[in-house]
NUBA-787647 format. One record per atom (N, C-alpha, C): residue number from 1; y, x, z. Coordinates in pm, 1 decimal, m for minus. Atoms other than C-alpha are relative to their C-alpha. Layout:
BEGIN
NUM_Y_X_Z
...
END
This chain:
BEGIN
1_125.4_m59.3_m9.3
1_13812.3_6617.3_12282.8
1_23.2_144.5_m93.3
2_3.0_m78.0_93.2
2_13857.6_6780.6_11997.9
2_103.5_116.5_m22.2
3_m96.4_m68.9_28.2
3_14192.9_6960.5_12044.7
3_m41.5_97.1_109.6
4_40.1_m87.3_m170.8
4_14055.1_7069.0_12437.1
4_m83.3_147.2_m96.2
5_123.9_m90.1_40.9
5_13728.7_7262.8_12198.3
5_148.5_78.8_m70.8
6_m122.4_m103.3_93.0
6_14030.1_7417.8_11923.2
6_68.7_69.5_101.0
7_m82.2_m60.3_m71.9
7_14255.8_7547.0_12210.9
7_m116.2_81.0_92.1
8_30.1_m120.7_m123.6
8_13961.5_7706.5_12419.1
8_m75.6_136.2_m174.4
9_36.9_m120.8_68.8
9_13843.0_7904.1_12080.8
9_117.0_90.7_m12.4
10_m71.5_m65.2_m34.4
10_14172.2_8003.9_12065.7
10_18.9_88.4_92.8
11_57.3_m103.1_m166.0
11_14145.7_8160.9_12400.9
11_m22.1_110.9_m40.3
12_109.8_m131.3_42.8
12_13879.6_8287.8_12315.1
12_28.7_111.6_m102.0
13_m50.5_m109.4_128.7
13_13975.5_8510.6_12007.7
13_151.6_68.9_70.7
14_m163.2_m88.8_m107.8
14_14329.1_8598.4_12283.6
14_m38.0_88.3_46.4
15_62.9_m34.0_m142.9
15_14100.5_8694.2_12572.2
15_m92.0_108.2_m49.5
16_68.9_m118.7_m0.5
16_13842.6_8905.5_12386.0
16_13.4_68.4_m114.6
17_m15.3_m91.0_149.1
17_14049.0_9005.5_12080.4
17_m114.1_40.5_m87.5
18_90.3_m34.8_60.0
18_13835.8_8931.7_11812.7
18_69.7_23.5_m121.3
19_m51.0_m39.8_141.9
19_13939.5_9049.2_11504.7
19_m99.5_m32.1_m92.5
20_123.5_73.2_122.5
20_13854.5_8916.2_11130.7
20_m21.6_148.0_m72.8
21_39.7_m79.1_104.4
21_13594.2_9105.8_10907.5
21_m13.5_0.2_m101.7
22_m35.0_m15.4_123.8
22_13658.2_9236.9_10580.7
22_m99.2_m84.0_m79.3
23_182.1_91.3_71.7
23_13401.8_8993.7_10360.5
23_m68.2_52.2_m122.6
24_86.7_m45.0_55.1
24_13305.7_9280.5_10180.7
24_m140.7_47.3_157.8
25_55.2_m48.7_m115.8
25_13122.0_9348.3_10498.2
25_m112.6_m73.0_m7.7
26_127.2_173.9_75.5
26_12932.5_8978.7_10463.0
26_m65.7_83.7_m126.1
27_102.0_23.4_104.6
27_12859.8_9086.3_10116.4
27_m73.0_134.3_3.8
28_74.1_m71.2_m1.4
28_12731.6_9373.8_10172.3
28_m150.2_24.8_120.7
29_163.8_24.1_m66.2
29_12491.3_9305.4_10447.0
29_m95.9_m114.6_m60.6
30_174.9_47.7_106.5
30_12318.7_9012.1_10214.6
30_m12.3_111.3_m48.7
31_49.4_m20.3_60.9
31_12316.3_9231.3_9954.1
31_m118.5_118.5_79.1
32_149.0_m152.2_m94.4
32_12059.6_9508.6_10233.4
32_m99.1_m113.5_27.8
33_113.7_105.2_m49.6
33_11879.8_9170.0_10340.9
33_m65.6_m49.2_m98.4
34_99.8_m3.7_97.1
34_11769.1_9123.2_9995.5
34_m14.4_104.0_m95.7
35_82.2_m84.4_46.7
35_11708.2_9468.0_9875.4
35_m153.8_50.1_101.8
36_126.0_m37.1_m61.7
36_11494.0_9489.3_10192.8
36_m114.4_m157.7_m15.7
37_133.4_69.4_30.6
37_11328.3_9181.2_10070.8
37_m95.1_60.0_m116.5
38_48.2_m43.5_108.3
38_11247.7_9353.3_9731.8
38_m84.6_127.6_35.3
39_93.5_m143.8_m26.6
39_11126.8_9670.3_9894.7
39_m131.4_m77.0_61.5
40_95.6_73.9_m74.4
40_10911.5_9466.6_10095.4
40_m143.6_m29.1_m90.1
41_61.1_18.5_125.6
41_10800.8_9276.2_9802.8
41_m69.4_104.5_m34.9
42_50.3_m118.9_93.6
42_10736.9_9561.4_9627.4
42_m99.8_44.6_71.7
43_77.0_m85.6_m35.1
43_10555.4_9766.2_9874.1
43_m160.6_m108.2_30.6
44_143.0_90.8_m56.6
44_10311.8_9423.7_9972.6
44_m62.5_7.8_m171.1
45_15.8_m22.4_92.2
45_10273.1_9457.5_9611.1
45_m134.0_93.2_m70.6
46_61.1_m3.3_25.0
46_10118.9_9754.4_9563.2
46_m125.0_23.9_118.8
47_75.1_m31.8_m54.9
47_9904.9_9741.0_9849.5
47_m103.4_m142.8_m26.4
48_119.1_125.1_65.4
48_9755.3_9412.5_9675.8
48_m44.0_67.8_m108.0
49_82.7_m109.3_125.9
49_9679.9_9677.8_9387.6
49_m127.3_55.7_52.4
50_86.2_m70.6_m60.0
50_9517.4_9876.1_9587.0
50_m139.4_m111.3_69.0
51_47.8_78.2_m77.5
51_9311.4_9598.6_9753.8
51_m83.0_m56.0_m132.8
52_53.5_49.6_132.4
52_9231.5_9460.8_9340.5
52_m70.1_132.9_m3.1
53_126.0_m78.7_22.1
53_9106.9_9832.1_9275.8
53_m138.2_52.5_122.8
54_117.1_55.6_m95.7
54_8884.3_9780.7_9591.9
54_m116.2_m44.2_m88.9
55_92.7_98.8_40.9
55_8716.2_9520.7_9506.1
55_m67.2_39.6_m146.1
56_47.9_12.1_81.5
56_8646.8_9570.9_9171.4
56_m118.7_180.6_m24.7
57_176.4_m51.9_0.2
57_8469.8_9914.9_9255.4
57_m139.9_m13.5_131.6
58_74.9_61.3_m102.9
58_8262.7_9782.3_9507.9
58_m42.3_m128.4_m43.0
59_m2.2_122.9_m1.9
59_8269.0_9410.2_9402.7
59_m92.8_m81.5_115.4
60_25.1_109.3_m119.5
60_8186.2_9112.9_9607.4
60_m142.9_m12.5_m70.9
61_82.3_49.4_m54.1
61_7855.2_9049.4_9468.7
61_m154.6_34.8_86.6
62_81.0_m119.9_m116.4
62_7675.5_9282.5_9720.2
62_42.6_m61.5_109.5
63_m54.3_28.0_m149.3
63_7809.2_9081.9_9972.8
63_m193.7_m157.9_6.7
64_149.4_19.7_m28.9
64_7461.8_8840.0_9946.1
64_m100.6_109.5_55.3
65_118.0_m64.1_m94.1
65_7234.8_9123.0_10074.1
65_28.3_100.5_113.0
66_m10.1_m46.0_m107.5
66_7457.3_9249.5_10325.1
66_m95.0_m159.2_135.9
67_108.0_96.5_m128.1
67_7211.1_9077.2_10683.7
67_123.9_m6.5_123.0
68_m110.1_m26.7_m88.2
68_7566.3_9067.9_10847.3
68_42.3_m171.3_m30.4
69_m98.3_47.2_m1.7
69_7863.2_8785.2_10804.6
69_37.4_m33.5_m97.5
70_m87.2_m3.1_118.1
70_8046.6_8691.7_10542.4
70_113.9_49.5_18.3
71_m120.6_m106.2_m125.8
71_8369.6_8795.1_10766.3
71_m15.7_125.5_21.4
72_21.6_m124.0_1.2
72_8204.5_9142.3_10836.0
72_m12.8_70.6_m89.3
73_m4.1_m42.7_145.1
73_8110.1_9168.9_10492.6
73_108.2_55.5_m33.8
74_m92.5_m8.1_56.8
74_8416.4_9136.5_10348.7
74_45.0_94.6_53.5
75_m110.5_m55.5_m36.8
75_8595.1_9331.8_10588.4
75_m86.0_190.1_2.0
76_127.6_m107.2_m13.8
76_8288.7_9610.7_10529.0
76_82.3_59.2_m152.2
77_m30.8_21.9_141.9
77_8446.8_9577.6_10170.9
77_101.7_64.6_m55.6
78_m138.9_12.6_54.9
78_8815.0_9561.2_10179.4
78_29.1_177.3_97.7
79_m31.9_m129.4_m104.5
79_8990.4_9872.9_10304.4
79_118.0_m34.3_92.0
80_m25.5_86.1_m93.4
80_9137.4_9767.3_10605.1
80_147.8_12.8_37.3
81_m161.8_m80.2_m20.2
81_9452.2_9998.5_10595.0
81_52.3_m82.8_m88.9
82_m68.8_53.0_73.9
82_9614.0_9837.9_10307.5
82_m5.4_m119.1_m2.1
83_m10.8_80.7_m37.6
83_9483.0_9507.2_10393.6
83_113.7_m52.0_147.1
84_m156.6_5.0_m74.9
84_9725.7_9541.0_10684.2
84_92.0_m0.3_9.8
85_m118.2_m76.4_27.6
85_9946.0_9684.9_10525.8
85_95.5_m104.0_m71.0
86_m23.5_97.0_54.3
86_9999.4_9417.1_10311.5
86_57.9_m108.5_75.2
87_m43.9_104.9_m113.6
87_10034.8_9155.4_10591.9
87_118.6_58.9_76.0
88_m153.8_m41.4_m50.7
88_10330.3_9374.4_10705.9
88_86.4_m29.2_m93.4
89_m65.2_43.4_86.9
89_10479.0_9359.1_10411.4
89_39.4_m108.4_m22.8
90_m28.9_142.9_36.2
90_10475.2_8998.8_10328.8
90_56.2_m53.2_132.0
91_m110.4_50.8_m75.0
91_10578.7_8917.5_10655.9
91_137.1_56.2_43.1
92_m173.2_m95.5_14.7
92_10896.9_9196.6_10645.8
92_83.6_m96.9_m71.3
93_m55.1_57.6_151.6
93_10995.7_9052.5_10299.8
93_80.9_m177.8_115.7
94_m87.1_138.8_m58.6
94_11021.7_8661.5_10502.7
94_82.0_20.3_122.7
95_m116.8_m16.3_m116.2
95_11208.1_8816.4_10831.0
95_97.2_m27.1_m82.4
96_m122.7_m61.9_106.5
96_11438.1_9009.3_10513.3
96_60.1_m165.2_m14.3
97_m16.0_102.7_91.0
97_11494.1_8674.3_10325.4
97_68.2_m139.0_94.2
98_m58.6_164.2_m80.2
98_11543.4_8399.5_10624.2
98_90.0_66.9_80.1
99_m180.4_m58.8_7.3
99_11828.5_8619.3_10674.9
99_102.6_m55.4_m28.4
100_m113.4_m25.1_106.9
100_12014.3_8608.3_10398.0
100_110.8_m134.3_64.1
101_m159.0_89.4_m2.3
101_12308.4_8324.6_10332.4
101_m40.2_m172.3_m18.9
102_141.5_71.7_72.7
102_12024.5_8171.2_10088.7
102_m121.5_m70.9_21.6
103_158.1_12.3_m1.0
103_11716.3_8116.3_10311.3
103_13.9_m136.8_7.2
104_m12.2_112.6_m33.4
104_11836.2_7711.8_10394.7
104_m59.1_m53.5_m117.1
105_42.0_21.2_144.2
105_11726.7_7661.4_10015.5
105_m130.0_m31.3_26.7
106_142.6_19.3_71.8
106_11390.3_7656.2_10048.8
106_m82.1_45.5_189.9
107_82.1_m41.7_m161.8
107_11132.1_7655.8_10368.7
107_m33.1_125.5_14.4
108_59.8_m129.7_21.6
108_10946.9_7912.5_10491.9
108_m133.1_0.1_m61.8
109_111.6_m1.4_160.5
109_10622.6_7819.0_10322.7
109_m10.2_m4.4_m100.9
110_m75.1_m13.6_135.2
110_10809.4_7806.2_10037.3
110_0.3_148.1_13.5
111_m38.4_m111.0_7.7
111_10960.3_8148.5_10101.7
111_m120.0_92.0_m2.5
112_122.1_m37.1_m18.9
112_10583.2_8250.0_10193.9
112_m49.1_18.9_m115.6
113_136.0_27.3_130.0
113_10413.8_8126.9_9872.7
113_54.2_102.1_m146.3
114_m91.0_m128.5_125.4
114_10725.8_8291.7_9649.9
114_m23.2_141.1_51.8
115_19.7_m190.8_m49.7
115_10644.9_8666.3_9836.3
115_m149.3_0.6_m12.8
116_106.9_m19.0_37.8
116_10284.8_8607.5_9779.1
116_m20.9_2.0_m169.1
117_m25.9_52.6_84.0
117_10329.0_8498.3_9496.4
117_52.5_107.4_m96.9
118_m92.3_m73.9_32.3
118_10585.9_8768.0_9362.4
118_m117.9_134.4_m28.9
119_85.7_m99.5_m57.7
119_10360.6_9070.0_9527.4
119_m168.0_m28.4_m55.9
120_161.1_61.5_46.0
120_10002.2_8903.9_9397.3
120_23.3_39.9_m197.1
121_3.5_4.1_148.4
121_10194.0_8922.6_9016.9
121_2.4_146.1_m44.2
122_m37.5_m118.2_4.6
122_10334.0_9240.0_9049.7
122_m74.9_122.9_12.6
123_67.7_m108.7_m49.7
123_10062.4_9412.7_9222.4
123_m180.3_6.9_m106.6
124_122.0_m7.7_74.8
124_9808.3_9299.0_8959.8
124_m4.1_58.5_m98.2
125_m23.4_m77.0_39.4
125_9995.5_9416.6_8714.4
125_m28.7_173.7_10.9
126_m3.1_m70.0_m18.1
126_10011.6_9727.2_8880.9
126_m123.5_105.2_m2.0
127_177.7_m26.2_15.8
127_9637.1_9764.2_8900.9
127_m49.0_25.2_m179.4
128_19.4_m13.7_115.5
128_9584.9_9695.5_8534.0
128_29.7_156.7_m74.2
129_m50.6_m161.0_98.6
129_9788.2_10007.0_8414.8
129_m36.6_81.1_63.4
130_151.5_m75.4_m64.7
130_9581.2_10222.4_8627.8
130_122.9_26.6_131.2
131_m61.3_m56.0_m76.9
131_9873.2_10246.8_8906.2
131_m60.6_m33.0_131.4
132_91.8_0.5_m140.2
132_9645.4_10174.6_9238.2
132_m84.3_138.4_m3.3
133_141.6_m116.4_17.3
133_9377.1_10445.4_9086.2
133_99.7_96.6_1.0
134_m104.2_m171.2_m71.1
134_9642.3_10687.0_9078.3
134_86.9_56.4_207.4
135_m74.2_10.9_m141.3
135_9817.8_10626.8_9410.9
135_m138.6_38.0_95.6
136_98.8_m0.4_m77.9
136_9481.2_10574.6_9608.5
136_m95.7_146.9_m42.0
137_74.2_m128.8_m3.6
137_9351.1_10955.3_9451.8
137_135.5_79.7_48.0
138_m75.9_m66.7_m20.6
138_9729.0_11105.2_9533.7
138_m62.3_m47.8_173.4
139_15.5_0.8_m107.3
139_9630.5_10934.2_9900.1
139_m118.0_107.5_68.7
140_74.1_m116.7_9.1
140_9308.5_11125.6_9860.7
140_12.8_111.6_33.5
141_m38.4_m102.5_m41.6
141_9434.2_11390.8_9827.5
141_76.5_133.7_80.5
142_m41.0_m72.4_m119.1
142_9684.3_11470.9_10015.0
142_m2.5_m39.2_209.8
143_m16.7_22.6_m118.6
143_9643.2_11300.4_10324.6
143_m152.8_19.6_91.1
144_181.5_27.9_m22.1
144_9275.5_11438.4_10486.0
144_m20.2_m55.2_83.8
145_52.5_80.6_m123.9
145_9235.0_11216.1_10756.2
145_m59.7_m137.5_m84.3
146_15.9_163.3_44.1
146_9198.2_10893.2_10475.5
146_m151.2_32.9_m102.4
147_82.6_24.8_34.7
147_8899.2_10788.2_10350.1
147_m11.3_m77.1_m153.1
148_m56.7_83.4_162.6
148_8942.3_10745.3_9956.7
148_m157.8_m155.4_24.8
149_102.0_68.5_43.3
149_8730.3_10431.0_9797.2
149_m79.8_51.3_m72.6
150_159.0_m49.8_40.5
150_8483.6_10619.4_9656.7
150_m67.3_67.9_79.5
151_93.6_11.9_m146.1
151_8373.9_10747.7_9939.5
151_m52.8_m89.1_93.1
152_69.9_133.7_m74.8
152_8332.6_10401.4_10108.8
152_m36.8_m28.0_m105.6
153_64.9_m18.6_107.8
153_8189.3_10340.0_9819.7
153_m130.9_21.2_19.0
154_150.1_m78.1_m6.7
154_7877.7_10574.0_9833.5
154_m30.1_m51.6_112.0
155_72.8_44.3_m130.1
155_7877.0_10488.9_10194.1
155_m74.3_m171.0_11.6
156_72.1_107.7_m4.3
156_7809.1_10128.9_10122.6
156_m109.5_m51.7_m64.1
157_88.9_5.0_50.7
157_7607.0_10209.1_9854.9
157_m130.1_115.5_67.7
158_69.3_m118.5_m76.2
158_7403.1_10480.7_10071.6
158_m84.6_m146.5_124.1
159_m32.5_44.1_m125.5
159_7296.7_10197.3_10281.8
159_m147.9_m85.8_4.4
160_154.1_89.7_84.4
160_6865.6_10098.2_10162.3
160_m25.1_m29.9_102.6
161_75.2_69.7_m89.7
161_6776.9_9977.4_10473.7
161_43.4_m162.2_8.1
162_m72.6_176.8_20.5
162_7045.4_9678.7_10399.3
162_m14.0_m26.0_m161.2
163_m10.6_10.6_147.8
163_6928.2_9716.5_10048.3
163_104.7_56.1_m124.1
164_m34.5_m98.6_85.6
164_7130.7_9943.8_9856.6
164_29.4_113.8_41.8
165_33.8_m84.3_m50.4
165_7102.2_10224.9_9763.1
165_72.7_58.7_m155.8
166_m71.3_m103.7_101.5
166_7260.5_10519.3_9469.0
166_m21.2_99.5_m35.6
167_8.7_m170.6_47.2
167_7271.7_10800.7_9270.5
167_m21.3_36.7_m138.5
168_23.9_m33.7_145.6
168_7152.6_10993.5_8972.8
168_m146.0_1.2_m77.8
169_104.5_3.8_110.2
169_6881.0_10908.0_8710.9
169_m80.8_129.2_m13.8
170_137.7_m107.7_81.1
170_6588.8_11194.9_8714.1
170_m34.2_9.6_m79.5
171_45.9_30.7_135.0
171_6377.8_11118.2_8486.0
171_m98.3_m153.1_35.2
172_84.8_121.2_m23.1
172_6195.5_10762.8_8399.2
172_m134.9_m19.2_m73.6
173_158.1_45.3_36.2
173_5844.1_10636.6_8362.9
173_m21.2_m160.9_0.8
174_m17.2_167.5_104.8
174_5730.4_10302.4_8216.5
174_50.2_m119.2_128.2
175_m4.6_92.0_m89.1
175_5740.2_10111.3_8588.9
175_101.4_29.9_118.4
176_m79.2_m74.1_m98.9
176_5958.1_10338.4_8849.7
176_46.5_119.3_m112.2
177_m87.8_m94.6_11.7
177_6242.5_10598.6_8804.2
177_m8.4_131.2_143.2
178_m76.1_m79.8_m92.1
178_6318.1_10880.3_8992.5
178_155.1_61.6_6.4
179_m172.9_m16.0_46.0
179_6700.9_10936.6_9138.8
179_m20.8_100.4_108.6
180_m83.4_m108.7_m103.5
180_6904.7_11191.7_9362.0
180_46.3_m136.8_46.2
181_m96.9_67.5_m39.1
181_7077.6_10961.7_9536.4
181_126.8_158.3_103.9
182_m137.5_m103.6_42.5
182_7465.5_11194.5_9660.4
182_m60.8_26.6_98.6
183_m39.7_m93.6_m110.1
183_7341.1_11384.5_9946.7
183_m158.6_86.2_m112.1
184_106.2_m76.8_18.3
184_7060.9_11519.1_9687.3
184_m125.9_m36.6_29.9
185_120.5_12.3_m33.9
185_6722.6_11346.9_9844.5
185_m43.8_m121.0_m116.2
186_86.7_81.9_98.7
186_6476.4_11198.9_9582.1
186_m75.6_m62.0_m5.7
187_55.8_113.1_7.3
187_6364.4_10846.3_9535.0
187_m69.3_m35.9_m75.1
188_23.5_126.5_144.4
188_6127.1_10671.5_9379.3
188_m30.8_m170.3_m8.1
189_27.3_150.6_14.3
189_6198.5_10324.4_9235.6
189_m28.8_m62.2_m86.9
190_91.8_67.0_35.2
190_5963.3_10084.4_9164.7
190_154.6_m129.7_m67.3
191_m105.8_53.0_103.5
191_6153.1_9879.4_8847.5
191_m96.6_m106.7_m12.2
192_55.3_149.7_56.5
192_5934.9_9587.5_8764.3
192_57.3_m120.6_22.6
193_m45.8_120.3_m44.0
193_6058.6_9270.9_8737.3
193_170.3_m3.1_52.3
194_m175.4_m4.9_m23.7
194_6414.4_9412.8_8799.0
194_93.1_m52.6_m95.9
195_m83.9_m0.5_87.4
195_6699.0_9339.3_8645.9
195_79.0_77.4_m61.7
196_m138.7_m107.1_96.7
196_6922.5_9580.9_8423.4
196_110.9_m76.4_m38.6
197_m219.9_m8.1_106.3
197_7301.8_9568.6_8323.6
197_m82.7_10.2_m75.0
198_24.9_m0.3_156.8
198_7254.2_9526.9_7934.7
198_140.2_68.6_m15.3
199_m79.9_m119.6_3.3
199_7580.1_9759.3_7981.3
199_m47.9_145.6_48.3
200_32.9_m118.9_m101.0
200_7351.5_9987.9_8177.7
200_m67.0_86.6_m106.6
201_75.7_m103.1_82.9
201_7210.6_10320.4_7942.9
201_m43.9_79.5_95.4
202_87.2_m81.2_m125.5
202_6881.9_10417.1_8161.7
202_m43.1_100.8_m86.8
203_50.2_m74.7_m46.0
203_6847.7_10740.6_8128.7
203_m21.6_168.8_37.2
204_m17.4_m119.5_m52.8
204_6817.4_11118.2_8259.7
204_161.7_14.5_37.4
205_m84.1_m74.9_m24.5
205_7147.9_11210.7_8434.3
205_100.7_m164.5_25.0
206_m132.4_41.1_20.6
206_7355.1_10879.2_8419.7
206_m40.3_m115.7_192.2
207_m37.7_60.7_m145.4
207_7459.6_10713.2_8780.4
207_20.6_m147.0_15.0
208_45.8_144.0_m52.4
208_7326.2_10400.6_8952.8
208_46.8_m39.9_74.8
209_44.6_38.0_m181.0
209_7335.2_10139.3_9196.1
209_m81.3_m107.5_66.7
210_134.2_45.6_27.3
210_7015.1_9983.0_9305.5
210_94.6_m162.5_143.8
211_7.9_112.9_m80.8
211_7031.7_9619.3_9486.4
211_m167.5_m7.1_50.2
212_135.9_46.0_14.0
212_6633.2_9549.3_9631.0
212_m69.0_37.9_167.1
213_115.8_24.1_m139.8
213_6427.1_9634.9_9942.1
213_m58.0_157.4_m0.8
214_55.8_m112.6_m22.2
214_6332.0_9960.5_10095.4
214_m185.8_m10.5_36.7
215_114.3_15.6_m50.3
215_5965.9_10046.2_10101.8
215_m24.9_78.4_121.3
216_18.1_m52.8_m164.5
216_5935.7_10335.8_10306.7
216_88.2_152.3_m2.1
217_m103.4_m100.7_31.8
217_6190.8_10643.2_10341.2
217_m0.7_48.1_m127.1
218_m25.5_m77.7_163.4
218_6119.9_10789.5_9966.2
218_m27.0_m70.2_m64.4
219_89.2_93.1_119.6
219_6067.5_10486.3_9764.8
219_9.3_m191.6_56.6
220_m101.2_123.9_m35.7
220_6285.5_10178.6_9728.6
220_m63.4_m114.9_m168.9
221_m6.8_107.1_87.3
221_6190.8_9846.5_9526.9
221_99.8_m67.4_m41.8
222_m172.5_6.5_46.2
222_6493.3_9794.3_9310.2
222_m38.5_m182.2_m72.6
223_7.5_143.0_30.2
223_6558.2_9384.7_9249.4
223_178.0_19.7_m151.2
224_m128.2_m32.9_127.8
224_6933.8_9481.6_9010.0
224_31.0_121.0_m28.4
225_m45.6_m160.9_51.4
225_7037.7_9823.5_8863.0
225_88.3_m28.4_m44.4
226_m130.0_10.5_99.5
226_7361.7_9825.3_8739.5
226_28.3_127.4_m26.3
227_m92.7_m175.4_21.0
227_7580.4_10156.6_8640.4
227_87.9_4.5_161.6
228_m38.7_m27.4_m97.1
228_7746.1_10314.6_8873.0
228_193.3_m53.1_16.1
229_m189.4_2.7_14.8
229_8104.3_10268.5_8742.0
229_104.2_85.6_120.1
230_m123.4_m90.3_11.1
230_8450.5_10413.3_8813.5
230_m9.9_165.9_0.1
231_66.5_m151.3_39.1
231_8468.8_10777.6_8852.1
231_m145.5_69.6_79.5
232_155.3_m53.1_m32.0
232_8169.4_10981.2_8902.4
232_m27.4_40.3_118.0
233_67.0_m23.3_m119.0
233_7975.2_11019.5_9183.8
233_5.4_131.8_65.2
234_58.9_m139.9_m36.3
234_7912.4_11373.5_9347.3
234_m135.0_57.6_32.7
235_111.6_m87.6_m11.2
235_7571.9_11457.5_9334.4
235_m24.8_147.3_m13.0
236_m12.6_m148.5_14.3
236_7507.6_11817.4_9445.1
236_m108.6_15.6_m116.0
237_98.7_36.3_26.6
237_7295.8_11975.4_9223.4
237_m106.2_132.6_73.3
END
């Protein structure tokens, strides 16, 4: 039986004129797959770093103030474009490495955890060193249709009917402040019993973000007052 199988293989080689491939083609193919894996992991790490930047810009502490479900709120805060690219690049890295000669050493789950861990580690370093902010600025500057994270932040923190408001302090009274939002609308903010972040320098010209309740079209009851953070907003003069 074994001889028959061997003869069939020999006959097929002769009939199909199969020629041996040089070893360097296998080596090149292997290196190409590992290079693809590395590229996908690095691109995934960049996506992860921008997601970290989005979290630092918006902060998840505001989720409790949204009237949507937690999932809907998270999707509002996270940049969907970068979340999608992270998933795509992680998937690409797994597909690349699973076709290498060493893939058998680990299960699919282990490769997924390894790739995710590497992407998160590199992405965290990229975020800490300011790379994510720089790259996000490049997208904002050079891609006309791209909505920057700071624009998204301004929109998220300009929903008084949902309990968020932001802008620049105009003047301060004992229990109220007057604030100009990013559209130059003036607001009277009631601050009695409101939590004020210790790091906040409450004076005219300071940019702030508020959690609280809308009282009427120009009046807002603040529950939390914190510094705007990140890059300065764009209040029109």
